[in-house]
C-alpha positions in Angstrom: 31.3 -2.9 -2.6 29.7 -5.0 0.2 30.4 -8.2 -1.7 28.1 -10.5 0.3 25.1 -9.6 2.5 24.3 -6.0 2.9 24.3 -4.7 6.6 20.6 -4.3 7.6 18.7 -7.0 5.5 18.0 -10.5 5.6 17.0 -10.6 2.0 20.1 -9.0 0.5 18.5 -5.7 -0.1 20.5 -2.7 -0.5 18.8 -0.9 2.3 17.7 -1.1 5.8 14.5 -3.0 5.7 11.7 -3.0 8.2 11.3 -6.8 8.0 15.1 -6.9 9.1 14.6 -4.3 12.0 11.6 -6.0 13.3 13.0 -9.7 13.2 16.1 -8.6 15.0 14.2 -6.6 17.7 11.3 -9.1 18.4 12.9 -12.3 17.1 9.9 -12.9 14.9 8.1 -11.9 11.9 6.0 -8.8 12.8 3.3 -7.1 10.7 1.2 -4.1 11.0 -2.5 -4.1 11.5 -4.0 -1.0 10.1 -6.9 0.6 12.0 -9.4 3.5 11.5 -10.1 4.9 15.0 -12.6 7.6 13.8 -10.4 10.4 14.2 -10.8 13.6 12.2 -8.2 16.1 11.0 -7.4 19.8 12.1 -6.8 20.5 8.4 -10.2 19.5 7.6 -12.4 20.6 10.4 -11.2 24.1 10.4 -8.9 24.1 13.2 -5.7 24.8 11.0 -7.5 24.6 7.5 -10.3 23.1 5.4 -10.5 20.4 2.9 -7.3 18.6 4.0 -4.3 18.1 1.9 -4.9 18.3 -1.7 -3.9 14.7 -2.4 -6.0 13.1 0.5 -9.1 11.3 -0.3 -9.8 9.3 3.0 -7.4 10.3 5.6 -4.6 8.2 4.1 -6.3 5.0 5.4 -6.7 3.1 2.4 -6.0 -0.1 4.0 -7.2 0.5 7.4 -10.1 -1.2 9.0 -13.9 -0.4 8.8 -14.4 2.8 11.0 -17.8 1.5 11.8 -16.6 -1.6 13.7 -15.0 -1.5 17.1 -11.0 -1.3 17.0 -10.8 -4.8 18.5 -12.9 -6.2 15.7 -11.1 -4.4 12.9 -8.0 -5.6 14.4 -9.2 -9.3 14.6 -10.4 -9.3 11.0 -7.4 -7.6 9.3 -4.8 -9.8 11.5 -6.8 -13.0 10.5 -6.2 -12.2 7.0 -2.5 -11.5 7.3 -1.9 -14.5 9.3 -2.6 -16.7 6.2 0.4 -15.2 4.7 2.6 -14.9 7.8 1.5 -17.3 10.5 3.2 -17.5 13.9 3.8 -13.6 13.8 3.5 -10.6 16.3 1.6 -7.6 15.7 2.0 -3.9 15.6 -1.2 -1.9 16.0 -1.2 0.8 13.2 -3.5 3.9 13.8 -3.3 4.9 10.3 -6.4 7.0 9.0 -6.4 10.7 9.6 -4.7 12.4 12.6 -4.3 10.1 15.4 -3.5 12.2 18.2 -6.3 14.8 17.5 -8.3 14.1 20.7 -8.1 14.5 24.5 -5.8 12.2 26.3 -8.7 10.3 27.9 -10.0 9.4 24.3 -6.5 8.4 23.0 -5.8 6.3 26.1 -9.0 4.2 25.7 -8.4 3.5 21.9 -4.7 2.9 22.2 -4.9 0.6 25.2 -7.8 -1.5 23.7 -5.2 -2.7 21.2 -2.4 -3.2 23.5 -4.6 -5.6 25.4 -4.8 -7.9 22.4 -2.5 -11.1 22.7 0.6 -10.8 20.5 0.5 -7.0 20.1 4.1 -5.8 20.6 3.7 -2.2 19.9 2.0 0.8 18.3 2.6 3.0 15.3 0.5 6.0 15.5 0.2 8.3 12.5 -0.2 12.1 13.1 0.5 15.7 12.0 3.2 17.6 13.9 0.8 20.3 14.8 -1.6 17.9 16.6 0.2 16.9 19.8 -0.5 18.8 22.7 1.8 19.1 25.9 -0.7 16.8 27.8 -0.5 14.2 24.9 3.5 14.5 24.7 3.4 13.5 28.5 1.0 10.6 27.8 3.0 9.3 24.7 6.1 9.1 27.0 4.3 7.1 29.6 3.0 4.8 26.7 6.4 4.5 25.3 7.5 2.8 28.6 4.7 0.2 28.1 5.2 -0.9 24.5 7.2 -0.1 21.5 5.8 3.1 20.4 6.5 4.9 17.2 5.1 8.1 16.0 4.7 8.5 12.2 4.9 12.1 11.0 3.6 13.5 7.6 6.2 15.9 6.5 6.1 15.3 2.7 8.6 18.1 1.7 10.8 20.6 3.5 9.9 23.4 0.7 7.3 25.9 2.1 6.1 26.8 -1.3 5.2 23.2 -2.0 3.7 22.8 1.4 1.4 25.8 0.9 0.5 24.4 -2.5 -0.6 21.2 -1.2 -2.5 23.0 1.6 -0.3 21.2 4.3 -1.3 24.0 6.8 2.0 23.7 9.0 5.7 24.9 8.5 8.9 23.2 8.6 9.7 24.6 12.1 6.6 23.1 13.6 7.7 19.6 12.1 11.4 20.1 13.6 10.1 21.1 16.9 7.8 18.1 17.1 10.6 15.7 16.3 12.7 17.2 19.0 9.8 17.0 21.6 9.4 13.4 20.7 13.1 12.5 20.8 13.6 14.1 24.0 11.2 11.6 25.4 13.0 8.7 23.6 10.0 8.2 21.3 10.6 6.7 18.0 9.9 8.9 14.8 9.1 7.9 11.3 8.8 10.6 8.7 6.7 10.4 5.4 7.8 12.3 2.4 6.3 12.3 -1.1 8.2 12.5 -4.3 6.6 13.9 -7.5 4.8 16.7 -5.8 3.4 19.3 -8.2 6.5 21.5 -9.6 9.1 19.9 -7.4 12.4 19.2 -9.1 14.6 16.1 -8.4 17.1 18.4 -6.6 14.3 19.6 -4.2 13.3 16.0 -3.3 16.9 15.2 -2.7 17.0 18.2 -0.4 14.3 16.7 1.6 16.2 13.7 2.4 19.5 15.5 3.1 17.5 17.7 5.6 16.0 14.7 7.4 19.5 13.0 7.6 20.4 15.7 10.0 17.6 15.1 12.4 17.2 12.2 15.0 14.6 10.3 13.2 14.5 6.5 13.3 12.6 5.6 10.0 11.2 6.8 6.9 8.3 6.1 4.4 9.0 7.2 0.8 5.8 7.6 -1.3 5.1 8.4 -4.9 2.5 11.0 -5.4 -0.7 9.4 -6.5 -3.8 11.3 -8.1 -7.0 10.0 -6.7 -10.3 10.7 -8.0 -12.3 13.7 -6.6 -9.4 15.2 -4.8 -8.4 18.8 -5.2 -5.1 17.4 -6.8 -7.2 15.6 -9.3 -9.1 18.8 -10.3 -5.6 20.7 -10.2 -4.2 18.0 -12.6 -7.0 18.2 -14.8 -6.5 22.0 -15.2 -2.6 22.2 -15.4 -1.5 18.9 -16.5 1.6 19.3 -14.2 4.4 16.7 -14.9 3.8 13.3 -13.2 6.9 11.3 -12.6 7.5 8.3 -14.9 8.5 5.0 -13.3 12.0 5.5 -14.6 12.2 8.8 -12.9 10.9 7.7 -9.7 13.2 4.7 -9.4 16.1 7.2 -10.2 15.0 9.7 -7.6 14.6 7.0 -4.8 17.9 5.3 -5.7 19.5 8.7 -5.2 17.9 9.3 -1.9 18.8 5.6 -0.6 22.4 6.6 -1.3 22.0 9.9 0.6 20.2 8.5 3.5 22.0 7.8 6.7 22.5 3.9 7.0 20.8 3.7 10.4 17.5 4.9 9.2 14.9 2.1 8.8 13.1 2.4 5.3 9.4 1.3 6.2 8.1 2.1 2.8 9.7 2.9 -0.6 6.7 3.1 -3.0 3.1 4.0 -2.8 0.4 1.4 -2.9 -3.0 3.2 -4.1 -6.3 1.6 -4.7 -6.5 1.0 -8.6 -10.3 1.9 -8.8 -9.5 5.3 -7.3 -6.3 6.1 -9.1 -6.0 8.9 -11.9 -2.3 9.0 -12.2 0.3 7.2 -12.5 -1.0 4.0 -13.8 2.6 2.4 -13.4 2.2 2.4 -9.7 -0.5 -0.1 -9.5 2.4 -2.7 -10.1 3.9 -2.2 -6.8 6.4 -5.2 -7.0 7.4 -4.4 -10.3 8.4 -0.8 -9.0 10.4 -2.5 -5.9 12.1 -4.7 -8.4 13.1 -1.9 -10.6 14.7 -0.2 -7.5 16.6 -3.4 -6.6 17.8 -3.6 -10.2 18.9 0.0 -10.4 20.8 -0.2 -7.1 22.5 -3.3 -8.2 23.3 -1.7 -11.6 25.0 1.3 -9.6 26.7 -1.0 -7.3 25.4 1.2 -4.4 23.4 1.1 -1.2 21.8 3.1 1.5 24.4 5.6 3.0 26.5 5.2 -0.3 27.1 9.0 -0.6 28.2 9.3 3.0 31.8 9.0 1.9 33.4 9.8 -1.3 35.6 6.6 -0.6 32.4 4.6 -1.2 32.7 5.9 -4.9 36.4 4.9 -5.0 35.7 1.5 -3.8 32.9 1.0 -6.2 35.3 1.9 -9.0 37.9 -0.6 -7.7 35.4 -3.3 -7.4 34.1 -2.7 -10.8 37.3 -2.2 -12.8 40.2 -4.0 -10.9 40.8 -7.8 -11.5 42.3 -10.1 -8.9 45.8 -10.3 -10.6 46.3 -6.7 -11.6 49.1 -4.6 -10.4 48.0 -1.4 -8.6 49.5 1.6 -6.7 48.5 3.5 -3.6 50.5 6.6 -4.0 49.7 8.1 -0.6 49.2 5.3 1.9 48.4 7.4 4.8 46.9 5.3 7.5 46.9 2.2 5.4 43.3 1.6 5.0 43.1 2.1 1.1 46.5 0.0 0.8 44.6 -2.8 2.7 41.4 -2.4 0.5 43.7 -2.7 -2.7 45.5 -5.8 -1.3 41.9 -7.3 -0.8 41.0 -6.4 -4.4 44.1 -8.1 -5.9 44.9 -11.2 -3.9 46.8 -12.5 -7.0 48.3 -9.5 -7.9 50.5 -6.9 -6.5 50.2 -3.6 -4.4 52.9 -0.9 -4.4 52.5 1.8 -1.6 54.2 5.3 -1.2 54.5 7.9 1.6 57.1 10.2 2.7 56.3 9.7 6.6 57.9 6.7 8.4 54.7 6.7 10.6 52.4 6.1 7.7 54.8 3.3 6.5 54.8 1.6 10.1 51.2 1.9 10.5 50.4 0.5 7.2 52.9 -2.2 7.5 51.3 -3.3 10.8 47.8 -3.2 9.4 48.7 -5.3 6.4 50.4 -7.8 8.5 47.7 -8.1 11.0 45.4 -8.8 8.0 47.6 -11.4 6.6 48.5 -9.7 3.3 51.7 -10.5 1.5 50.9 -8.9 -2.0 52.6 -5.6 -1.4 55.8 -3.6 -1.2 55.9 -0.1 0.7 58.4 2.6 -0.1 59.2 5.7 2.0 59.2 8.0 -1.1 57.5 10.9 -2.4 54.9 9.9 -5.0 56.6 12.2 -7.3 59.2 9.6 -7.7 56.8 6.9 -8.6 58.0 6.3 -12.2 61.7 6.1 -11.1 60.7 3.5 -8.4 58.6 1.5 -10.6 60.6 1.9 -14.0 60.3 -1.8 -14.5 56.4 -1.7 -14.4 55.7 0.7 -17.4 52.7 -0.2 -19.3 51.7 -2.7 -16.6 49.9 -0.8 -13.9 46.2 -0.9 -13.7 45.3 1.8 -11.1 47.1 4.5 -9.2 45.2 5.8 -6.2 45.8 9.1 -4.8 44.1 10.2 -1.3 45.4 13.7 -0.9 45.9 15.9 1.9 47.5 15.0 5.2 47.9 12.0 7.3 44.9 11.4 9.5 45.8 12.1 13.1 49.3 13.0 12.1 51.1 16.3 11.7 48.7 18.6 9.6 51.6 20.8 8.4 53.1 17.7 6.4 50.5 17.6 3.3 50.7 16.6 -0.1 51.5 19.6 -2.5 50.2 20.5 -6.0 53.6 20.6 -7.6 54.6 17.0 -6.5 51.1 15.7 -7.0 51.0 16.9 -10.6 54.6 15.5 -11.3 53.1 12.2 -9.8 50.1 12.3 -12.1 52.4 12.7 -15.1 54.6 9.9 -14.0 51.6 7.6 -13.3 50.3 8.2 -16.8 53.6 6.6 -18.1 53.0 3.7 -15.8 49.5 2.7 -16.8 48.5 0.1 -19.3 46.2 1.2 -22.2 43.0 0.8 -20.1 44.7 2.1 -16.8 42.9 4.6 -14.4 44.1 7.1 -11.9 41.7 8.0 -9.0 42.4 11.3 -7.2 40.7 12.0 -3.9 40.8 15.7 -3.3 40.4 17.6 -0.1 40.0 21.4 -0.6 39.0 22.0 2.9 42.3 23.5 4.0 44.7 26.0 2.3 47.1 23.6 0.6 44.2 21.4 -0.4 42.2 24.2 -2.0 45.6 25.2 -3.9 46.1 21.5 -4.9 42.6 21.3 -6.1 42.8 24.4 -8.5 46.2 23.5 -9.8 45.3 20.0 -10.8 42.2 21.2 -12.5 44.5 24.0 -14.5 46.9 20.9 -15.3 44.4 18.6 -16.5 42.5 21.4 -18.5 45.9 22.7 -20.1 46.7 19.1 -21.3 43.3 18.1 -22.5 43.1 15.2 -20.4 39.5 13.6 -20.1 38.3 13.1 -16.7 35.2 12.6 -14.5 34.4 14.1 -11.3 32.1 12.8 -8.5 30.8 14.8 -5.5 28.7 13.3 -2.9 27.6 16.8 -1.5 27.3 20.4 -2.5 29.8 21.4 0.2 32.6 23.1 -1.7 35.4 22.0 0.7 34.2 18.4 1.0 36.3 15.8 -0.5 35.6 14.9 -4.2 37.0 12.3 -6.7 38.5 12.7 -10.0 38.8 9.7 -12.3 41.4 9.9 -15.4 41.5 7.1 -17.7 44.3 6.8 -20.1 
């Protein structure tokens, strides 16, 4: 666990906040001024479709300015309202309503640069569709990105083509991916919008959307909850079919899972929806925006997790260590390897004791150096197989709180020297005799090589045959990725 401040936040949030990003980039509070530049949408006028996306009431510009007023007037009116809350700020001009690249370049230039002339404007955010940027427009956006801090916001909503057709998105995933590539080739920042709770999507499908985005070169994400607005095709569909609408508890659970999956370098611009209550059909809980945000914070704290938590199975291990181990406990690293786990244990039990085992002299010397450099004194290392753990620590039977195994081979070492199923199972048996009544064994298993696969299979056979209760933790569906087994005595 990150015991103090989290990495990308100035308010101890467990995710990369936009406020933190702006303050670090511009050395100031920055807020967006939402504008309605009078653009249309190719999904409404027949170019790619009619009627728009089924959830769209007014071009996703609920909080944009009055389209009947000039852009500079819209900007001043909204800016002056926001300045009451955040004085001494800088501004981002946010072209929000409809598709804001759906015009010729001369028209775009006139509208964008009208806002850039305003004192205090440090950038533009332009919301658009991936099928609505021409070659000439890409060229102009690249030129614009050299003048100001430019971000293009792309509506994806879901990676699942069946859902995209259902919501009348009228472009496919390939179109979106190609657009991201075109923008990033020009070093233009990309923020992606996704929607949770789209009709008939499962939790797994929503998580797959985030997993897919992790592989793309994007800089930000907006996570929305589907809200059903009056007089939209979605409202009529809901009246007919009464499809499931996520409860607040379900939404919070899904968002926290998505945050755990999301790369830690992706800025989270939005984490819930913000509908106009007068237009809202469902879900009614979405009106209490700050209540939803608080529930997300509370759930992440309850899980003791954070953005990018699922990147490494070792985050699960560290979470369990932090939650369970006391600072005066006696613990064992049964496979010290490069010493990082041993050092973590030393930090976890500053008033306790850490015993470390490895058969390789290189592992012992590397770990010794690391622990000395960090100033630890609460450890003892043994160049011994973990199969001998009970013999070496015979005086500590019933006193050990935790035995940690990180199986496989020494990172950056000889990959032919690896833990073996037979000695590992013997070490597990021995470790159980050392644990006190509430003791725990943690096994990080890597089935991505031949011996590791065999070791994984044999450990499962052993645990099943002896009827041990255990839990498994996987942070990916990849069958050869490392995973965790927790055995409690």
